[in-house]
Structure formats: structure tokens, C-alpha cells
C-alpha positions in Angstrom: 0.0 0.0 0.0 1.2 3.5 -0.9 2.0 5.3 2.3 0.5 8.6 0.9 -2.8 6.9 -0.1 -5.9 8.4 1.3 -8.6 6.0 2.6 -12.2 6.9 3.0 -13.3 7.0 6.6 -16.0 4.4 6.0 -13.7 1.8 4.4 -12.9 -0.1 7.6 -11.3 -3.0 5.7 -8.7 -0.8 4.0 -8.0 1.1 7.3 -7.4 -2.3 9.0 -5.1 -3.4 6.1 -3.1 -0.2 6.5 -2.3 -1.3 10.1 -4.9 0.8 11.9 -6.9 -1.5 14.2 -8.5 1.2 16.4 -11.1 2.7 16.1 -12.9 -0.2 14.6 -16.4 1.3 13.8 -17.5 4.0 11.4 -19.2 5.8 14.3 -15.9 5.9 16.3 -14.0 7.2 13.2 -16.6 10.0 12.8 -16.3 10.9 16.5 -12.5 11.0 16.1 -12.9 13.2 13.0 -15.1 15.6 15.0 -12.5 15.8 17.8 -9.5 15.8 15.5 -8.3 19.3 16.6 -8.5 18.5 20.3 -6.7 15.2 19.8 -3.9 16.5 17.6 -5.1 14.5 14.5 -6.1 17.4 12.2 -3.3 16.5 9.7 -4.5 12.9 9.4 -8.0 13.8 8.1 -8.9 15.5 4.8 -12.1 16.4 3.0 -12.5 15.7 -0.7 -15.9 17.2 -1.5 -18.2 15.7 1.1 -16.0 12.6 1.6 -13.8 12.4 4.7 -10.5 10.5 4.1 -7.7 9.4 6.4 -4.0 9.6 5.6 -2.9 6.4 7.3 0.8 7.4 7.6 0.0 10.8 9.2 -2.6 9.1 11.5 -0.1 6.6 12.8 2.5 9.3 13.2 0.1 11.6 15.1 -1.0 8.7 17.4 2.6 7.9 18.2 3.4 11.5 18.8 0.3 12.2 21.1 0.0 8.8 22.6 -3.5 9.5 24.0 -5.8 8.5 21.2 
């Protein structure tokens, strides 16, 4: 998988394949998106039109950096 690939927030199988095992529900991902600024994850999420996508490399980096997600 290309480390710069963006994965739709609702594609749990691809997020899991990218090595992200938590959160494991779409509801949890949407909550995390809403709280992204407070959690230090703003760089990991992007909007393409109405679609919310996750940058797996930046997500993992932010989680390691913050350690509280």
C-alpha cells in the first residue's frame, strides 16, 4: 500500500489493512474526526468534496506523537 494513499473514513477493511486497528467502527471514526483538533489529529484527516478521508501514515505518526488517542 502506498503510504501517501488516502482511505475513505467508511472503508474499515482498508484502514485495517493499513495497520490501523482502532477505532474499529465507522461511528468511532466519525467521532474522532469531529474531535481531531483536540486530539492533535487534524493533519490525518482531509475532505474531498463531502467525503472524509484518512491519511494512514499521518494518522499513525500523530497517534505515536500524542499517545493518547
